[in-house]
Backbone as CSV, one residue per row, in Angstrom:
resi,resn,N_x,N_y,N_z,CA_x,CA_y,CA_z,C_x,C_y,C_z
1,MET,89.081,117.739,105.844,88.826,117.618,104.548,90.491,117.751,103.724
2,ASN,91.040,116.529,102.812,92.361,116.272,102.056,91.891,117.272,100.830
3,LYS,93.088,117.879,100.747,93.094,118.864,99.749,94.089,117.791,98.400
4,LEU,93.970,118.878,97.476,95.169,117.998,96.221,96.167,118.626,95.858
5,PHE,97.625,118.622,95.806,98.388,119.675,94.961,99.242,119.374,93.885
6,ILE,98.882,119.990,92.398,99.092,119.718,91.051,99.852,120.199,90.648
7,GLY,100.699,119.844,90.410,101.702,120.688,89.789,101.791,120.179,88.105
8,ILE,101.755,120.756,86.922,101.506,120.937,85.850,102.678,121.176,84.980
9,ASP,103.510,120.835,84.870,104.688,121.622,83.550,104.630,121.291,81.968
10,VAL,104.493,122.275,81.191,104.055,122.491,80.157,104.974,122.646,78.866
11,SER,105.010,122.436,78.156,106.149,121.881,77.202,105.045,122.347,75.813
12,SER,105.855,122.704,74.560,105.288,122.474,73.159,104.668,121.015,72.946
13,LYS,104.819,119.868,73.159,104.191,118.283,72.981,103.750,118.057,74.050
14,ASP,104.146,118.805,75.721,103.005,117.840,75.967,102.676,118.191,77.623
15,LEU,102.409,117.436,78.192,101.672,118.109,79.495,102.065,117.042,80.484
16,GLN,103.311,117.494,81.716,103.552,116.456,83.025,102.654,116.918,83.957
17,ILE,102.258,115.884,84.396,101.021,116.668,86.170,102.146,115.453,86.487
18,ALA,102.566,116.151,87.935,102.172,115.161,89.277,100.961,115.831,90.171
19,ILE,100.281,114.727,90.864,99.373,114.999,91.923,99.904,114.673,93.097
20,THR,99.550,115.143,94.132,99.417,114.506,95.212,98.320,115.327,96.321
21,ASP,98.278,114.563,97.483,97.623,115.184,98.664,97.902,115.233,100.121
22,SER,97.496,116.103,100.678,98.078,116.496,101.992,98.011,115.694,103.205
23,LYS,97.188,114.157,102.445,97.262,113.232,103.901,98.933,112.208,103.262
24,LYS,98.901,112.446,102.108,100.173,111.184,101.613,101.104,112.398,100.664
25,HIS,101.317,113.335,101.062,102.175,114.477,100.621,103.453,113.884,99.993
26,GLN,103.885,112.965,100.273,105.326,112.065,99.879,105.254,110.827,99.080
27,THR,103.991,110.963,98.244,103.870,109.625,97.768,102.768,110.377,96.358
28,PRO,102.947,110.899,95.443,102.391,110.769,94.183,101.015,109.651,94.277
29,LEU,99.844,110.619,93.716,98.828,109.904,93.407,99.008,109.555,91.537
30,VAL,99.764,110.859,91.010,99.613,110.570,89.469,100.894,110.905,89.397
31,ASN,101.653,110.687,88.580,103.065,111.209,87.863,102.850,110.357,86.248
32,ALA,102.374,111.709,84.941,101.888,111.215,84.172,102.371,112.344,83.431
33,ALA,102.236,111.362,81.758,102.080,112.480,80.653,101.247,112.578,79.788
34,PHE,100.953,113.885,79.531,99.165,113.790,78.359,100.020,114.864,77.515
35,SER,99.330,114.696,76.168,99.447,115.535,74.896,99.351,116.688,75.088
36,ASN,99.919,117.640,74.621,99.109,119.592,74.840,98.398,119.677,73.850
37,ASP,97.446,119.489,73.779,95.989,119.402,72.793,94.550,119.090,73.092
38,LEU,93.909,119.068,72.474,92.617,119.102,73.543,92.328,117.908,73.992
39,VAL,92.899,116.575,73.271,92.730,115.605,74.107,93.502,115.752,75.284
40,GLY,94.434,115.996,75.407,95.272,116.329,76.873,94.611,116.386,77.873
41,GLU,94.577,117.929,77.211,93.753,118.829,78.252,92.270,117.589,79.286
42,SER,91.559,117.850,78.385,90.728,116.353,78.767,90.724,115.861,79.714
43,GLU,92.047,114.600,79.347,92.338,113.610,79.928,92.613,114.666,81.034
44,VAL,93.483,115.382,81.466,94.537,115.985,82.472,92.992,116.291,83.781
45,LYS,91.986,117.056,82.697,91.226,117.286,83.920,89.955,116.339,84.381
46,GLU,89.713,115.110,83.465,89.338,113.896,84.060,90.030,113.528,85.077
47,VAL,91.543,113.605,85.403,91.613,113.460,85.902,91.665,113.477,87.382
48,ILE,92.062,115.208,87.155,92.049,115.410,88.500,90.513,115.439,89.299
49,LEU,89.310,115.394,88.158,88.035,115.651,89.063,88.078,114.587,89.003
50,ASP,88.557,113.206,89.306,87.667,111.816,89.304,88.780,112.051,90.801
51,LEU,89.950,112.324,90.760,90.961,112.174,92.274,90.395,113.153,93.783
52,ALA,89.259,114.237,92.696,88.882,114.871,93.908,87.579,114.676,94.281
53,GLN,86.858,114.231,93.249,85.527,112.899,93.997,86.123,111.843,94.839
54,LYS,86.932,111.199,94.566,87.035,109.958,95.102,88.046,110.411,96.308
55,ASN,88.472,111.355,96.774,89.312,111.730,98.100,88.635,113.010,98.810
56,HIS,87.090,113.122,98.237,86.353,113.948,98.466,87.236,115.830,99.305
57,THR,88.339,116.305,98.263,88.870,116.988,98.373,87.944,118.360,98.434
58,THR,88.561,119.596,99.347,88.516,120.806,99.208,88.317,121.625,98.339
59,LYS,87.530,122.681,97.211,87.854,123.519,96.856,89.420,124.806,97.168
């Protein structure tokens, strides 16, 4: 099974996320910024869940 590696840099204004997986660990799947509020947090959650489902990752 493929695993996701997720890095989240938290500041007062935004959440910078970088996501890669165990197969393509040198190439980020996602490198994006989201607002540090409920909307941004929900967007981050959806990105992570979507990638997990697409890549059939393990928990």
